[in-house]
C-alpha positions as CSV (number, residue, x, y, z in Angstrom):
1,M,138.1,149.8,112.0
2,K,140.1,150.3,115.2
3,N,142.5,147.9,116.9
4,I,142.7,148.9,120.5
5,E,146.1,148.1,121.9
6,N,146.2,149.6,125.3
7,N,144.3,148.4,128.3
8,S,142.2,146.1,126.2
9,G,144.8,143.7,124.9
10,G,144.5,144.1,121.2
11,L,140.7,143.9,121.1
12,Y,138.8,145.4,118.1
13,E,136.2,148.2,118.7
14,H,132.7,147.2,117.6
15,F,130.7,150.0,119.2
16,S,131.6,153.3,120.8
17,F,129.3,155.8,122.5
18,N,129.9,159.2,124.2
19,V,127.3,159.5,126.9
20,D,125.3,162.8,126.8
21,L,126.2,165.2,129.6
22,G,122.6,165.3,130.8
23,Q,122.3,161.5,131.1
24,D,121.0,160.3,134.5
25,P,122.9,157.4,136.1
26,L,121.8,154.2,134.3
27,R,123.0,150.6,134.4
28,V,125.4,149.9,131.6
29,D,123.4,147.0,130.2
30,K,120.2,149.1,130.0
31,Y,122.1,151.9,128.4
32,L,123.6,149.6,125.7
33,M,120.1,148.0,125.1
34,N,119.0,151.5,124.0
35,K,122.0,151.9,121.8
36,I,122.6,148.7,119.9
37,E,120.1,147.2,117.5
38,N,119.3,143.5,117.2
39,T,120.7,142.4,120.5
40,T,119.4,141.1,123.8
41,R,120.0,141.9,127.4
42,T,121.5,138.5,127.9
43,K,124.1,139.0,125.2
44,I,125.0,142.4,126.6
45,Q,125.3,141.1,130.1
46,S,127.4,138.2,128.9
47,G,129.7,140.6,127.1
48,I,130.1,142.6,130.3
49,K,131.0,139.5,132.3
50,N,133.5,138.4,129.7
51,G,135.3,141.8,129.9
52,N,134.2,143.2,126.5
53,V,132.6,146.4,127.8
54,F,134.7,149.4,128.8
55,A,134.0,152.8,130.4
56,N,136.7,155.4,129.9
57,G,139.2,152.6,129.1
58,T,138.4,150.4,132.0
59,K,136.4,147.1,132.1
60,V,133.1,147.5,133.8
61,K,131.1,145.2,136.0
62,T,127.4,144.5,135.4
63,N,126.3,146.9,138.1
64,Y,128.2,149.8,136.6
65,K,126.1,152.9,136.0
66,V,127.0,155.2,133.1
67,K,127.0,158.9,133.7
68,G,127.3,162.0,131.6
69,G,130.6,162.3,129.8
70,D,131.5,158.6,129.9
71,E,133.0,157.0,126.8
72,I,131.5,153.5,126.5
73,K,133.1,151.0,124.2
74,V,132.3,147.4,123.2
75,L,135.3,145.4,122.1
76,F,135.9,141.9,120.8
77,C,138.9,139.9,119.8
78,Y,137.9,139.7,116.2
79,P,137.4,142.6,113.7
80,P,133.9,143.9,113.0
81,N,132.0,141.9,110.4
82,E,134.8,139.4,110.0
83,N,133.6,136.3,108.2
84,L,130.0,137.6,108.0
85,L,129.8,137.3,104.2
86,I,129.3,133.6,104.0
87,P,127.1,132.1,101.2
88,E,124.1,130.4,102.5
89,K,121.4,128.4,100.7
90,I,118.4,130.7,101.4
91,S,115.3,130.7,99.3
92,L,114.8,134.0,97.5
93,N,111.7,135.2,95.7
94,I,113.4,136.6,92.6
95,V,110.8,138.4,90.4
96,Y,113.2,139.7,87.8
97,E,116.8,139.2,86.8
98,D,119.1,140.1,83.9
99,E,122.9,140.8,83.5
100,S,122.6,144.0,85.5
101,I,120.1,143.7,88.2
102,I,118.0,141.4,90.5
103,V,114.6,142.4,91.8
104,I,113.5,140.4,94.9
105,N,110.2,140.3,96.8
106,K,111.6,140.0,100.3
107,D,109.7,137.9,102.9
108,P,108.9,139.4,106.2
109,G,111.4,138.4,108.9
110,L,114.4,138.3,106.6
111,V,117.2,140.6,107.6
112,V,118.7,142.4,104.5
113,H,122.4,142.4,105.5
114,P,124.6,141.0,108.3
115,G,125.2,143.1,111.4
116,H,125.3,142.8,115.1
117,G,123.0,140.0,116.3
118,N,122.4,138.8,112.7
119,Y,125.6,137.2,111.5
120,S,123.9,134.7,109.2
121,G,120.6,134.0,107.4
122,T,120.4,137.4,105.8
123,L,119.4,138.4,102.2
124,V,123.1,139.1,101.5
125,N,124.1,135.6,102.6
126,G,121.5,134.2,100.2
127,L,122.6,136.4,97.4
128,L,126.1,135.3,97.7
129,Y,125.0,131.7,97.4
130,H,122.9,132.3,94.2
131,F,125.3,134.8,92.6
132,E,129.0,134.3,92.6
133,K,130.0,137.9,91.8
134,L,128.3,141.0,93.2
135,P,129.8,144.5,93.4
136,K,131.4,145.2,96.7
137,N,129.9,147.9,99.0
138,S,131.5,147.4,102.4
139,F,129.7,144.3,103.7
140,R,126.6,144.9,101.7
141,P,127.5,143.6,98.2
142,G,125.0,144.7,95.5
143,L,122.7,146.6,97.9
144,V,121.7,150.1,96.9
145,H,118.8,150.4,99.4
146,R,117.2,148.3,102.1
147,I,113.9,147.7,103.9
148,D,113.4,146.7,107.5
149,K,113.6,143.1,108.7
150,D,109.8,142.9,109.4
151,T,108.8,144.8,106.3
152,S,108.1,142.7,103.3
153,G,108.3,143.7,99.6
154,L,110.4,144.7,96.7
155,I,114.1,145.4,96.7
156,V,116.6,145.9,93.8
157,V,120.1,144.5,93.9
158,A,122.9,145.5,91.5
159,K,125.0,142.8,89.8
160,T,127.7,145.1,88.4
161,E,129.7,148.0,89.6
162,N,128.2,150.3,86.9
163,S,124.7,149.2,87.9
164,M,125.4,149.9,91.5
165,A,126.7,153.4,90.8
166,N,123.8,154.2,88.5
167,L,121.1,152.9,90.9
168,S,122.7,154.5,93.9
169,S,122.6,157.8,92.0
170,Q,118.9,157.3,91.2
171,F,118.0,156.7,94.8
172,Q,120.1,159.7,95.9
173,K,118.5,162.0,93.3
174,K,114.9,160.7,94.1
175,I,114.3,159.4,90.6
176,T,113.0,156.0,91.8
177,K,109.4,155.2,92.7
178,R,108.6,153.5,96.0
179,E,105.1,152.8,97.2
180,Y,104.1,150.9,100.3
181,N,100.9,149.6,101.6
182,A,100.3,149.9,105.4
183,L,97.6,149.0,107.8
184,V,97.4,151.7,110.4
185,W,95.5,152.3,113.6
186,G,92.5,154.7,113.5
187,D,90.3,156.1,110.9
188,V,92.5,158.4,108.8
189,V,90.7,161.8,108.6
190,H,91.7,162.9,105.1
191,D,91.6,160.7,101.9
192,S,95.1,161.8,101.0
193,G,97.8,164.0,102.4
194,S,101.5,164.7,102.7
195,I,103.7,164.5,105.8
196,N,106.7,166.8,105.6
197,A,108.7,166.4,108.8
198,N,112.4,166.1,109.5
199,I,113.5,162.8,111.1
200,I,116.1,162.4,113.8
201,R,117.4,159.7,116.1
202,N,115.2,159.5,119.2
203,P,117.4,161.0,121.9
204,K,115.7,158.9,124.6
205,N,115.8,155.6,122.6
206,R,118.5,155.0,120.1
207,L,116.6,152.2,118.5
208,Q,113.9,154.5,117.4
209,M,113.6,157.5,115.1
210,S,111.4,160.4,115.7
211,V,110.1,163.6,114.1
212,S,112.3,166.6,115.0
213,K,110.5,169.5,116.8
214,D,113.2,171.8,115.5
215,T,112.8,172.2,111.8
216,D,116.5,173.0,111.4
217,K,117.5,169.6,112.8
218,G,117.3,166.1,111.3
219,K,117.0,164.8,107.8
220,K,114.3,166.1,105.4
221,A,111.6,163.4,105.0
222,I,108.4,163.5,102.9
223,T,105.7,160.8,102.8
224,N,102.6,161.1,100.6
225,Y,99.7,158.9,101.7
226,K,96.3,158.0,100.2
227,V,93.5,156.0,101.8
228,I,92.8,152.6,100.1
229,E,90.1,151.2,102.4
230,R,88.6,152.0,105.7
231,F,87.7,149.6,108.5
232,G,86.6,151.9,111.2
233,Y,89.3,151.2,113.8
234,V,92.0,150.7,111.3
235,T,92.7,152.0,107.8
236,L,94.6,150.6,104.8
237,V,96.8,153.3,103.2
238,S,99.2,153.7,100.3
239,C,102.4,155.6,101.1
240,K,104.7,157.0,98.4
241,L,108.2,158.1,99.5
242,E,109.9,161.2,98.2
243,T,112.8,160.5,100.6
244,G,114.1,157.2,102.1
245,R,114.9,157.8,105.8
246,T,115.2,155.0,108.4
247,H,111.8,153.9,109.6
248,Q,110.3,156.9,107.7
249,I,106.7,155.6,107.2
250,R,106.6,154.1,110.7
251,V,107.7,157.4,112.2
252,H,105.6,159.7,110.0
253,L,102.3,157.8,110.4
254,K,102.8,157.7,114.2
255,H,103.5,161.4,114.1
256,I,100.0,162.0,112.7
257,G,98.4,159.6,115.2
258,H,98.2,156.5,113.1
259,N,100.8,153.9,114.3
260,L,101.3,150.9,112.0
261,F,99.3,147.9,113.1
262,N,101.3,145.7,115.4
263,D,104.5,147.8,115.1
264,E,106.1,146.9,118.4
265,R,108.9,149.4,118.3
266,Y,106.6,152.3,117.8
267,G,103.7,151.3,120.0
268,G,101.4,149.8,117.3
269,N,101.3,146.5,119.3
270,L,98.8,148.1,121.7
271,I,95.1,148.4,121.3
272,L,95.2,152.1,120.3
273,K,91.6,152.5,119.0
274,G,88.2,151.0,119.6
275,T,86.8,149.4,122.7
276,T,88.4,147.3,125.4
277,F,85.5,144.8,125.5
278,S,86.7,141.2,125.8
279,N,85.5,140.1,122.3
280,Y,87.2,143.1,120.6
281,K,90.4,142.5,122.5
282,K,90.4,138.9,121.6
283,F,89.9,139.8,117.9
284,I,92.9,142.1,118.0
285,Q,95.0,139.5,119.7
286,N,94.1,137.0,117.0
287,C,95.1,139.5,114.3
288,F,98.4,140.1,116.0
289,K,99.0,136.3,115.9
290,I,98.4,136.3,112.2
291,I,100.8,139.2,111.5
292,P,103.4,139.2,114.3
293,R,105.1,142.3,112.7
294,Q,104.4,145.8,111.5
295,A,101.8,145.6,108.7
296,L,104.0,147.2,106.1
297,H,104.7,146.0,102.5
298,A,106.9,147.6,99.9
299,K,104.5,147.1,97.0
300,V,105.7,149.1,94.1
301,L,109.3,149.8,93.0
302,G,110.2,151.7,89.9
303,F,113.6,152.9,88.4
304,N,115.4,153.4,85.2
305,H,117.3,150.3,84.1
306,P,121.0,151.1,84.8
307,K,122.1,149.9,81.4
308,S,119.2,150.6,78.9
309,M,117.8,153.5,80.9
310,E,114.3,152.1,80.2
311,W,111.8,152.8,83.0
312,M,111.0,149.6,84.9
313,E,108.2,149.2,87.4
314,F,107.4,146.2,89.6
315,N,104.2,145.6,91.6
316,S,104.0,142.8,94.2
317,E,101.0,141.2,95.9
318,L,100.5,141.7,99.6
319,P,101.9,138.8,101.6
320,D,99.5,136.2,103.0
321,D,99.7,137.6,106.6
322,M,98.6,141.1,105.5
323,K,95.9,139.8,103.2
324,S,94.5,137.6,106.0
325,V,94.4,140.4,108.5
326,I,92.8,142.8,106.1
327,D,90.2,140.2,105.2
328,K,89.4,139.7,108.9
329,W,89.0,143.5,109.4
330,R,86.8,143.7,106.3
331,I,84.4,141.1,107.8
332,Y,84.6,142.6,111.3
333,S,83.9,146.1,110.1
334,K,80.7,145.0,108.3
335,H,79.1,143.7,111.5
336,K,80.2,146.5,113.9
337,I,78.9,150.0,114.5
338,F,81.6,152.6,114.9
């Protein structure tokens, strides 16, 4: 945490970016939209007007255009994450609990931990309400892994320091088992396969990840997939992770041409396969209304219990939105010629 004392009057640094030398001139609000997750253009513009955004140590106006070599900082009068860890009465679907761990089936739309743009209403806020003592891990008490806001499914939480250390080690050493169900665009060619492709931050959009064209760059990522059911224009697949990179399944499946159904960040909210006839388009739009998120569910989670070292495996049902959309596709595919 930095307390900036000079031109900014004791403000605290929340974000700092060094603009790439090859960056074309770009309005500062647009630049920050590509850099900061879970925010809006309105919030960024408000921050600029209130004097919270600096370029090379000087406050900028809304029409400022960043250029290569600039140092862009976002500063506020309070420290990062201050007062974020507030217990809140949030309903949690707890599927297992003992003195060492909690296993939760997370609802879609629930953010896992507080951060910029999500200061309350997160899984962590709910955990602090239901459990008085959780091991500290920065501002993520008890968390040893996470899943995206709009991904549903199983997550394990540590209740003790020893459990946290043990589970963290298991995830790091790839001892755990993680299996997801995903509805993807297109008719997947092979019944099963493995995607081994390094993942990096997308240089053109910091809110996205992408597969690295250079095999020497990025973080190693392996996703094994298997077809569960085919519906012609979309396919239901199972994905087992050997690694746990940010947006791994979403990026890997897009890489092989099968974007997750209604995954807005990665283009799955477009009609990518099939016809553009009005009835088909209306059918897709109705499906999007049923599942207004990426169709991804963390279905299976397995690990050694951190105290007894006994293997534990949990299997969760698909949430109602995914089941409803799959049922609609199942009916639709029986009456259409592909």
